[in-house]
C-alpha positions in Angstrom: 62.4 -28.3 87.4 63.7 -24.8 86.4 64.3 -26.0 83.4 60.8 -26.7 82.8 59.4 -23.4 84.2 61.6 -21.7 81.8 60.5 -23.5 79.1 56.7 -23.2 80.0 57.5 -19.3 80.3 59.0 -19.0 77.1 55.9 -21.2 75.4 53.5 -18.5 76.8 55.4 -15.5 75.8 55.3 -16.7 72.7 52.0 -17.6 72.2 50.8 -14.3 73.9 52.9 -12.4 71.0 51.3 -14.5 68.0 48.1 -14.2 69.4 48.9 -10.0 69.9 50.2 -10.3 66.3 46.7 -11.6 64.8 44.7 -9.2 66.6 46.8 -6.2 65.4 46.4 -7.8 61.5 42.5 -8.5 62.5 42.0 -4.4 63.5 43.7 -3.4 60.5 41.5 -5.6 58.1 38.6 -4.8 59.8 39.4 -0.5 59.3 40.2 -0.9 55.6 37.3 -3.0 55.1 34.7 0.0 57.1 36.9 2.7 55.1 35.7 0.4 51.3 32.5 0.8 52.3 32.4 3.9 53.8 33.7 5.1 50.4 31.7 3.0 48.0 28.4 4.4 50.2 29.9 7.8 49.2 30.2 7.2 46.1 26.6 5.7 45.4 25.1 8.9 47.1 27.1 10.9 45.1 26.0 8.8 41.5 22.0 9.0 42.7 22.6 12.7 43.1 24.0 13.2 40.1 21.3 11.2 38.5 18.8 13.0 39.9 20.4 16.3 39.2 20.2 14.9 35.5 16.6 13.4 35.7 15.5 17.2 36.8 17.1 18.6 34.0 15.7 16.2 31.3 12.3 17.3 33.1 12.4 20.2 32.8 13.4 20.3 28.9 10.4 18.6 28.5 8.0 20.6 30.1 9.6 23.5 28.3 9.0 21.7 24.9 5.3 21.1 25.7 4.6 24.8 26.9 6.0 25.7 23.6 3.5 23.5 21.6 0.9 24.6 23.8 1.7 27.8 22.8 2.0 27.2 19.2 -1.6 25.2 18.9 -3.0 28.0 21.4 -5.8 30.5 20.0 -5.0 33.8 19.3 -7.7 36.4 20.2 -7.9 39.2 17.4 -9.2 42.2 17.9 -11.4 42.3 14.6 -12.3 45.7 15.3 -8.5 47.5 15.4 -7.5 45.0 12.9 -10.1 46.0 10.3 -9.5 49.7 11.2 -5.6 49.3 10.3 -6.8 47.1 7.0 -9.1 49.5 6.1 -6.7 53.0 6.8 -4.2 50.4 4.3 -7.0 50.2 1.7 -7.6 46.6 2.1 -10.9 44.3 3.6 -11.1 41.3 5.5 -12.7 39.0 3.5 -16.4 37.7 4.7 -16.8 34.6 6.7 -17.0 31.5 3.9 -19.7 28.8 5.8 -18.1 26.6 3.4 -15.2 26.8 5.4 -17.5 24.7 8.8 -19.0 22.6 6.4 -19.9 19.6 8.3 -18.7 16.0 6.7 -19.6 12.3 6.7 -17.6 9.4 5.6 -19.0 8.8 1.9 -17.8 6.7 -0.8 -17.2 7.7 -4.5 -17.2 5.6 -7.8 -14.6 6.6 -10.3 -13.4 5.7 -13.3 -10.5 6.8 -15.6 -8.2 6.3 -18.3 -4.5 5.7 -17.2 -2.7 5.8 -19.8 -0.9 8.9 -19.6 -0.8 9.2 -16.0 2.0 7.5 -13.6 -0.8 5.7 -11.2 -3.4 6.0 -8.8 -1.7 7.2 -5.7 -0.5 10.4 -5.6 3.1 11.3 -6.1 5.2 14.7 -5.6 6.2 15.7 -9.2 4.2 12.7 -11.1 0.9 13.3 -12.6 -1.5 10.7 -11.0 -5.2 10.4 -10.6 -5.8 11.0 -7.1 -3.6 14.5 -7.4 -6.4 15.7 -10.0 -9.0 14.2 -7.8 -7.6 16.6 -4.9 -7.0 19.6 -6.9 -10.9 19.5 -8.0 -12.1 18.7 -4.3 -10.3 21.3 -3.1 -11.3 24.0 -5.3 -14.9 22.8 -4.8 -14.5 22.8 -1.2 -15.1 19.1 -0.5 -12.1 18.7 1.5 -10.1 21.4 3.4 -6.4 22.6 2.7 -5.2 20.6 5.6 -6.6 17.1 3.9 -5.5 18.3 0.9 -1.6 18.4 1.9 -2.6 15.5 4.1 -5.2 13.2 2.7 -5.5 11.1 6.1 -7.3 13.7 7.5 -9.9 13.6 5.7 -9.9 9.6 6.3 -8.8 9.2 2.4 -8.9 5.6 1.1 -8.5 3.5 -2.2 -9.9 0.5 -2.7 -7.0 -0.7 -5.1 -3.7 1.5 -6.0 -3.4 0.5 -10.1 0.2 0.9 -11.4 1.4 3.0 -14.0 -0.8 3.1 -17.2 -3.5 1.0 -16.0 -7.2 2.1 -15.9 -10.0 1.7 -13.8 -13.7 1.3 -14.8 -15.2 1.7 -11.4 -12.7 2.4 -8.4 -14.1 3.2 -4.8 -12.3 5.5 -2.7 -13.8 6.4 0.6 -13.4 10.3 2.3 -15.2 12.1 4.4 -17.4 14.4 2.0 -19.8 17.5 2.6 -24.1 16.5 2.3 -24.7 18.9 -0.6 -22.5 18.2 -4.0 -22.6 19.4 -7.4 -21.3 16.3 -9.2 -22.2 18.0 -12.6 -19.8 21.0 -11.9 -16.9 19.1 -10.3 -16.6 16.8 -13.2 -16.5 20.0 -15.0 -13.2 20.8 -13.7 -11.5 16.9 -13.7 -9.7 16.4 -16.9 -11.8 14.2 -19.3 -9.5 10.7 -18.8 -11.8 11.1 -14.9 -15.0 11.2 -14.0 -17.1 10.8 -10.7 -19.7 9.1 -11.0 -21.7 8.3 -7.3 -21.2 9.3 -4.3 -23.0 7.1 -1.5 -23.2 7.7 2.1 -21.5 5.0 4.1 -20.7 3.8 8.1 -18.2 5.9 10.0 -15.9 2.9 10.3 -16.1 2.5 6.8 -12.7 2.0 4.5 -12.8 1.5 0.6 -9.8 -1.2 0.8 -10.2 -2.6 4.2 -13.7 -3.4 3.5 -13.6 -4.4 -0.2 -13.6 -8.5 -0.1 -12.9 -8.9 -3.9 -11.2 -7.3 -7.3 -12.3 -7.8 -10.3 -9.7 -7.2 -13.2 -9.9 -7.1 -16.8 -7.5 -7.7 -19.4 -7.8 -6.7 -23.4 -5.6 -8.2 -25.8 -5.6 -8.8 -29.8 -6.5 -12.7 -30.5 -2.8 -12.8 -32.5 -1.1 -12.9 -29.5 -1.9 -16.2 -28.7 -0.9 -17.1 -32.6 1.6 -19.8 -32.4 5.4 -18.6 -32.8 6.6 -20.4 -35.5 3.4 -19.1 -37.4 3.9 -15.9 -39.2 0.3 -14.1 -38.4 -0.8 -10.4 -39.2 -2.9 -8.4 -36.5 -5.4 -7.3 -38.7 -6.0 -10.4 -40.4 -5.4 -13.0 -37.5 -8.8 -14.8 -36.0 -8.5 -17.2 -33.2 -10.2 -21.0 -33.6 -12.5 -22.3 -31.8 -9.6 -24.7 -30.7 -7.5 -22.5 -29.6 -9.2 -20.3 -27.7 -10.6 -23.4 -25.6 -6.5 -24.0 -25.1 -6.7 -20.1 -23.8 -9.0 -21.2 -21.1 -7.8 -24.0 -20.0 -4.4 -22.4 -19.3 -6.4 -19.5 -17.6 -8.5 -22.3 -15.2 -5.0 -23.6 -14.1 -4.7 -20.1 -11.8 -8.0 -20.5 -10.3 -7.4 -21.4 -6.0 -5.1 -20.6 -3.4 -2.1 -20.5 -4.5 1.8 -19.6 -3.9 2.4 -16.2 -6.5 5.7 -15.8 -5.1 6.8 -15.4 -8.6 4.0 -13.0 -10.4 5.4 -10.5 -8.0 8.9 -8.8 -6.7 10.5 -9.0 -3.6 8.7 -12.0 -2.8 10.1 -15.2 -0.7 8.2 -18.2 -1.3 8.0 -18.1 2.7 6.1 -14.7 2.9 2.6 -15.7 4.0 0.9 -12.5 1.9 2.7 -14.7 -1.8 -0.4 -17.1 -1.3 -3.5 -15.2 -2.9 -6.9 -16.8 -3.7 -8.2 -16.8 -7.3 -11.6 -17.4 -7.7 -12.1 -17.7 -11.4 -9.5 -16.7 -14.5 -11.9 -16.4 -17.8 -12.1 -15.6 -21.4 -14.8 -13.6 -23.6 -15.6 -14.5 -26.8 -13.4 -12.8 -29.8 -15.1 -9.9 -31.4 -13.0 -7.2 -33.9 -12.1 -3.3 -32.4 -13.3 0.0 -35.0 -10.3 -0.9 -36.5 -10.4 -4.2 -37.8 -8.4 -6.6 -35.2 -9.7 -9.5 -33.2 -9.8 -8.8 -29.4 -10.7 -11.3 -26.4 -11.1 -9.8 -22.9 -9.5 -11.8 -20.0 -11.7 -11.2 -16.6 -9.6 -12.5 -12.9 -11.4 -12.0 -9.7 -9.2 -12.6 -6.9 -9.7 -11.6 -3.3 -6.8 -9.2 -3.5 -3.4 -8.6 -6.2 0.0 -7.8 -5.6 2.6 -5.8 -7.9 2.4 -7.0 -11.2 0.7 -10.2 -10.8 -2.0 -10.5 -13.3 0.3 -9.1 -16.2 2.6 -12.0 -15.3 -0.2 -14.4 -14.9 -1.5 -13.3 -18.3 2.4 -13.4 -20.0 2.9 -16.7 -18.9 -0.3 -17.8 -20.3 -0.1 -16.1 -23.1 3.6 -18.1 -23.7 2.2 -21.3 -22.9 -0.6 -20.8 -25.1 2.0 -19.9 -28.4 4.2 -22.8 -27.4 7.4 -20.7 -26.1 7.1 -22.7 -22.8 4.9 -25.5 -21.2 2.1 -25.8 -18.5 4.6 -27.8 -16.4 6.0 -23.7 -16.2 3.1 -22.9 -14.8 3.3 -25.8 -12.0 6.7 -24.6 -11.1 6.0 -21.1 -10.8 4.1 -22.1 -8.3 6.2 -24.3 -6.2 9.1 -22.5 -4.3 12.0 -22.3 -7.4 12.0 -18.9 -8.3 11.5 -18.9 -12.2 11.9 -16.5 -15.3 8.7 -15.3 -16.4 7.5 -12.2 -18.7 5.4 -9.9 -18.2 2.6 -8.5 -20.2 2.2 -4.8 -21.2 0.2 -2.5 -19.0 -2.5 -1.0 -21.5 -4.6 -4.0 -21.2 -5.3 -3.6 -17.7 -8.2 -2.4 -16.2 -9.6 -2.5 -12.8 -13.4 -4.1 -13.7 -14.8 -3.7 -10.3 -14.1 -3.4 -6.3 -16.6 -6.3 -4.8 -18.3 -5.3 -1.4 -20.9 -8.1 -0.6 -20.3 -8.4 3.0 -20.6 -4.8 3.3 -23.7 -4.7 1.4 -25.0 -7.8 3.5 -24.9 -5.9 7.1 -25.4 -2.5 6.0 -27.3 -2.3 2.7 -30.5 -3.4 4.1 -30.3 -1.0 7.1 -32.5 1.9 6.2 -29.9 3.9 6.4 -27.2 2.5 3.8 -27.6 2.1 0.6 -25.5 -1.0 -0.9 -22.6 -0.4 -2.8 -23.5 -1.7 -6.0 -23.8 1.5 -8.2 -26.7 0.2 -10.2 -28.1 3.4 -11.3 -24.5 4.5 -12.9 -24.2 2.0 -14.7 -25.2 3.0 -17.9 -23.1 6.2 -17.7 -19.8 4.1 -16.1 -20.2 1.7 -19.5 -20.4 4.6 -21.9 -17.4 5.9 -20.2 -15.4 2.7 -20.2 -16.0 2.4 -24.1 -15.2 6.2 -25.1 -12.2 6.4 -22.9 -10.7 3.6 -21.8 -11.1 0.6 -24.3 -11.2 3.0 -27.4 -7.7 4.1 -25.9 -6.7 0.3 -25.8 -7.8 0.0 -29.3 -6.1 2.3 -31.1 -2.7 2.4 -28.9 -2.7 -1.3 -30.1 -3.2 -0.6 -34.3 -0.9 2.4 -34.1 1.6 1.7 -31.8 1.6 -2.9 -31.9 2.3 -2.4 -28.1 1.4 -6.6 -28.3 3.3 -7.4 -31.7 6.2 -6.0 -30.0 6.2 -7.4 -26.6 5.4 -11.3 -27.7 8.5 -10.6 -30.1 10.8 -10.8 -26.5 9.1 -14.1 -25.2 12.2 -16.3 -26.6 14.4 -14.1 -24.7 13.1 -15.3 -21.4 14.3 -18.5 -20.1 11.3 -19.8 -18.0 13.4 -21.3 -15.8 15.8 -21.2 -12.2 16.7 -17.4 -12.0 20.3 -17.0 -11.5 20.3 -14.0 -9.4 20.2 -14.3 -5.2 16.7 -14.8 -4.1 15.4 -12.1 -2.1 15.7 -12.0 1.6 13.1 -13.9 4.0 10.6 -11.7 5.9 11.1 -11.1 9.3 9.2 -13.3 11.5 7.6 -15.1 8.8 5.8 -11.5 8.0 5.6 -8.9 5.3 5.4 -5.0 5.5 2.0 -4.1 5.7 3.0 -1.6 2.5 4.2 -4.9 0.4 0.9 -6.4 1.0 -2.1 -6.0 -1.2 -0.1 -4.0 -3.2 -2.6 -4.1 -6.3 -1.9 -3.5 -9.7 
């Protein structure tokens, strides 16, 4: 009995000791957890305080920047009497107020014609001789636009219907811009080079945009008929005359371009999968042959489409010439409209002319509202035709007769393979879309 009692007491003592040890460990762990939580909360509080301080510094910096901008924009009141007295003492006098500085300007469409032979395209380019540079200088001189608008064309809401390339002319270019109501076109044209003329101004709706409201464009390409002579035949430019059968082949070849097709091979930096590579060609025809004053026979090709990409028309003409001459076949044209990337020639820019910009939808909606006139420019047509013959076509005839640009160019057609190009294809557009800058980048 005594042994059992001693054993029982020993067992109870061991259990009590174990219980006390476990409780001690638990309390130690509890204290460690509480300390960790306290440290984490203190750190979080410090982080929040630091973020608030940084945010306060940032807000103060923004306020200072806005304050500086407001001070710069705030008009400074001038004590004109004191300033006039000071200037009079120095022998100078303040210029009188010019009412032209506060002219009310309204959105207008202007009809412009120009020969681009000696210009680096339509669009302004620093350091380059362009059509827009000449136009803006004259508009500023006649106070049609302000100095701010001269520096930043978007202030005057300026927009061209088509961006013609280097050497390309325009018979009827249309631009939209805010202009005064009273305009002296004769005096204005006197300050323009003789290769540029402004023939008409029409008031348009407030939201009119010469490029966006345009629903079609027509270009012409005038070239000597010797370009279509068979490649194996020796032909002189002055004596060559195109036959009926050969002219019919030209017309049939041009007709292959009509419709909605993928023209990625007829421009640069366009992938077959780029949606903007698809263009709608409404018609592509050829005139009957005629002789220039220099005795050279010419034809004028005319293409009408919704819009054209950079170099598209010149490459279409170049491939058509190669097919008619026999440098390649119509199968090349069919392949060029598929996803293959082919080596195609590009015709010279001399004969290309922006002929007409079409605004049928605008005319239908606003041309009969009794407020706005349709943008058909019928009253100016005689003047335009005279300018085109005198400045544009005469330049084409003269240059071809003296420099033989087309003859030199067709001599290079055999260097093209008219087959798959070996260089790497252009990168696919991000998200299946092209940038706006590349789209509607007309000749």
